[in-house]
C-alpha positions as CSV (number, residue, x, y, z in Angstrom):
1,M,43.4,36.2,152.1
2,R,42.3,32.6,153.3
3,L,39.0,33.8,152.3
4,M,39.7,34.8,148.8
5,V,41.6,31.5,148.6
6,D,38.4,29.6,150.1
7,N,36.6,31.8,147.6
8,L,38.5,31.1,144.8
9,L,38.5,27.0,145.3
10,E,34.4,27.2,145.8
11,E,34.1,28.7,142.2
12,L,36.5,26.2,140.8
13,G,34.4,23.1,142.1
14,G,34.4,23.2,145.8
15,S,37.2,23.0,148.8
16,L,39.7,20.9,148.1
17,D,41.9,19.1,150.7
18,L,45.5,20.5,150.3
19,S,46.9,17.6,151.7
20,Q,45.4,15.0,150.6
21,Q,46.3,16.6,146.8
22,L,50.0,16.3,148.2
23,A,50.0,13.2,149.6
24,N,49.1,12.1,145.6
25,L,52.8,13.6,145.0
26,T,54.0,9.7,146.8
27,L,58.1,9.3,146.0
28,P,57.3,6.3,143.4
29,H,54.9,8.8,141.4
30,I,57.7,11.4,141.2
31,L,60.4,9.3,140.4
32,I,58.4,7.5,137.3
33,C,57.8,10.9,136.2
34,M,61.1,12.0,136.5
35,L,62.8,9.0,134.8
36,A,60.0,8.9,132.0
37,A,60.8,12.9,131.2
38,T,64.8,12.0,131.4
39,M,64.2,9.1,128.9
40,C,62.2,11.0,126.6
41,G,65.0,14.2,126.7
42,V,67.7,11.5,125.9
43,M,65.6,10.2,122.8
44,I,65.7,14.1,121.9
45,Y,69.3,14.5,122.6
46,L,70.3,11.5,120.2
47,V,68.4,12.5,117.6
48,Y,69.7,16.0,117.8
49,R,73.2,14.8,118.1
50,F,73.4,12.3,115.2
51,F,70.7,13.4,112.8
52,Y,70.6,17.2,112.9
53,R,70.8,18.7,109.6
54,G,71.1,22.4,110.6
55,V,73.4,24.3,110.0
56,V,75.3,25.1,113.3
57,Y,75.4,22.6,115.8
58,S,75.2,23.8,119.8
59,D,75.8,20.9,122.6
60,N,74.7,23.2,125.1
61,F,71.1,23.7,123.4
62,N,71.0,20.0,122.9
63,I,71.8,19.4,127.3
64,L,69.0,22.0,127.5
65,L,66.6,20.2,125.7
66,I,67.0,17.3,128.2
67,L,66.6,19.7,130.8
68,I,63.2,21.3,129.8
69,T,61.8,17.9,129.1
70,V,62.6,17.3,132.8
71,I,61.7,20.6,134.3
72,T,58.3,21.0,132.0
73,S,57.3,17.5,133.4
74,F,58.0,18.7,137.0
75,I,56.4,22.0,136.8
76,I,52.9,19.5,135.3
77,M,53.3,17.3,137.9
78,T,53.5,20.0,141.0
79,I,50.7,22.2,139.1
80,S,48.3,18.5,138.5
81,A,48.8,18.0,142.6
82,N,47.4,21.4,143.8
83,I,45.3,24.3,142.3
84,V,46.7,26.9,144.8
85,L,50.4,26.2,143.9
86,S,49.4,26.2,140.3
87,L,47.8,29.8,140.1
88,G,51.2,30.8,142.1
89,M,53.4,29.5,139.7
90,V,51.4,30.8,136.4
91,G,52.2,33.8,138.1
92,A,55.9,33.5,138.6
93,L,56.3,32.3,134.9
94,S,54.7,35.2,133.3
95,I,57.3,37.2,134.6
96,V,60.2,35.3,133.3
97,R,61.2,36.5,129.9
98,F,64.2,35.0,127.3
99,R,66.0,36.8,125.4
100,S,68.0,34.1,123.6
101,A,67.2,34.1,119.7
102,V,66.8,30.8,118.4
103,K,69.3,30.9,115.1
104,D,67.9,28.0,113.4
105,P,63.9,27.4,112.6
106,L,64.9,23.7,113.1
107,D,65.5,23.9,116.6
108,I,62.3,25.4,117.6
109,G,60.7,22.3,117.0
110,F,63.0,20.6,119.0
111,L,62.6,23.1,121.8
112,F,58.6,22.1,121.2
113,W,59.3,18.7,121.2
114,G,60.9,18.6,124.5
115,I,57.9,20.7,126.1
116,A,55.6,18.5,124.8
117,A,57.3,15.1,126.2
118,G,57.3,16.9,129.4
119,L,53.8,17.8,129.5
120,T,52.6,14.4,128.9
121,C,55.0,12.6,131.4
122,G,54.1,15.3,133.8
123,A,50.4,14.3,133.4
124,G,51.1,11.1,133.8
125,L,51.0,9.8,130.4
126,Y,54.2,7.6,130.2
127,F,53.1,5.3,127.8
128,V,51.9,8.4,125.1
129,A,55.4,10.5,126.3
130,L,57.7,7.2,124.9
131,V,55.9,6.1,121.7
132,G,54.9,10.0,120.9
133,T,59.1,10.6,121.3
134,V,60.0,7.2,119.0
135,I,57.5,8.0,116.4
136,I,58.8,11.4,115.7
137,S,62.5,10.0,116.2
138,V,61.7,7.5,113.3
139,I,59.6,10.7,111.4
140,Y,63.1,12.8,111.7
141,I,65.4,10.2,110.9
142,V,63.8,9.2,107.5
143,M,63.3,12.7,106.7
144,H,66.8,13.3,107.1
145,F,68.0,10.1,104.9
146,C,66.0,11.8,102.3
147,K,67.8,15.1,102.4
148,R,68.5,15.7,98.9
149,E,72.2,15.0,97.3
150,K,72.5,18.8,95.9
151,K,73.9,21.3,98.6
152,N,74.1,25.3,98.2
153,Y,77.1,27.2,98.2
154,L,79.0,30.2,97.7
155,L,81.9,30.5,95.2
156,I,84.0,33.5,95.7
157,I,86.3,34.4,93.2
158,S,89.2,37.0,93.6
159,Y,90.7,37.9,90.2
160,N,92.0,40.9,88.1
161,D,91.3,42.1,84.7
162,E,93.0,39.5,82.6
163,A,91.5,36.8,84.2
164,E,87.8,38.1,83.2
165,E,86.8,36.6,80.1
166,Q,88.0,32.9,80.8
167,V,86.3,33.8,84.4
168,N,83.3,34.3,82.5
169,A,83.2,31.2,80.3
170,L,83.9,28.9,82.9
171,L,80.9,30.0,84.6
172,G,78.9,29.8,81.5
173,G,79.3,26.1,82.1
174,M,77.4,26.0,85.1
175,K,74.3,26.8,86.9
176,Y,75.0,30.0,89.0
177,K,73.0,32.9,90.8
178,L,75.2,36.2,90.9
179,K,75.1,37.3,94.6
180,S,77.4,40.5,94.2
181,K,80.4,41.5,92.3
182,T,82.8,44.1,93.9
183,L,85.6,46.3,91.8
184,T,88.3,47.4,93.0
185,D,91.6,48.6,91.9
186,S,93.3,45.5,92.5
187,G,90.9,43.7,90.7
188,T,87.2,41.9,90.8
189,E,85.6,39.9,93.6
190,L,83.1,37.9,92.3
191,T,80.3,36.0,94.4
192,V,77.6,33.3,92.7
193,E,75.5,31.0,94.5
194,I,75.9,27.4,93.1
195,K,74.9,23.5,93.5
196,I,76.8,21.2,94.2
197,V,75.7,17.3,93.9
198,R,77.5,14.9,96.7
199,N,80.2,17.5,97.3
200,D,81.8,17.3,94.1
201,T,84.1,20.3,93.9
202,S,86.0,19.3,90.8
203,S,84.4,21.7,88.5
204,T,85.0,24.9,91.0
205,S,88.8,23.8,91.2
206,R,89.0,24.8,87.6
207,F,89.3,28.3,88.2
208,R,92.4,28.3,90.3
209,T,94.2,27.0,86.8
210,V,93.3,30.3,85.2
211,K,95.9,33.2,85.1
212,G,95.3,35.8,86.9
213,V,93.1,34.1,89.3
214,S,94.2,35.1,93.4
215,A,92.1,33.2,95.1
216,V,89.3,30.7,94.9
217,T,86.6,30.1,98.1
218,L,83.3,27.9,98.1
219,L,81.5,28.1,101.5
220,E,78.4,25.9,102.2
221,Y,75.1,28.2,102.3
222,N,71.5,27.7,103.1
223,G,69.9,31.3,102.9
224,E,70.6,32.7,106.2
225,Y,74.2,30.7,107.2
226,M,77.4,29.9,106.2
227,N,79.9,27.4,107.0
């Protein structure tokens, strides 16, 4: 086994002094690396916490962003200090399987952001990691405030046959897209997609005044999730 390791090290550029490599991981170096990764992780956490524009906010996922930034820097710091350990760590990580589904595509961007910050910190590029995190934060915050005022909603109306004509008349004055229409013995349930500007729901409240309408429900909708 020792002979195999020596041959591998010679192929990579010659014999390496492992003890000297490990000596490069001094306590100040480790602390600075972990501190820089933690600072980047906290910045990512705050951006995700206060400017998240997805559908479902998860505090556990947000905490994971800090952990994944620090853990990635720890892994890269170890790999860069010892080639033999890096080979063993790559082999160990290759058998890990993550089965937790990412529900929002935007979360994937935050995961890559945390991993990228951890990689640069672990490589000793602390200034690059901090500056890059700040620039990405500014870009994301600007995009957050440039978000469109219009939001998509699902309007669900339950009514009987008596209100059919009036409901159709009110819908005729709105821009909508029919999603479903369910007919039962007790009445009709109509689901349409509409756009609302600045949370103005006054146009939908008129359906409730129609005689024969039993329920009016409004749900925020982005094509995949409903709130």
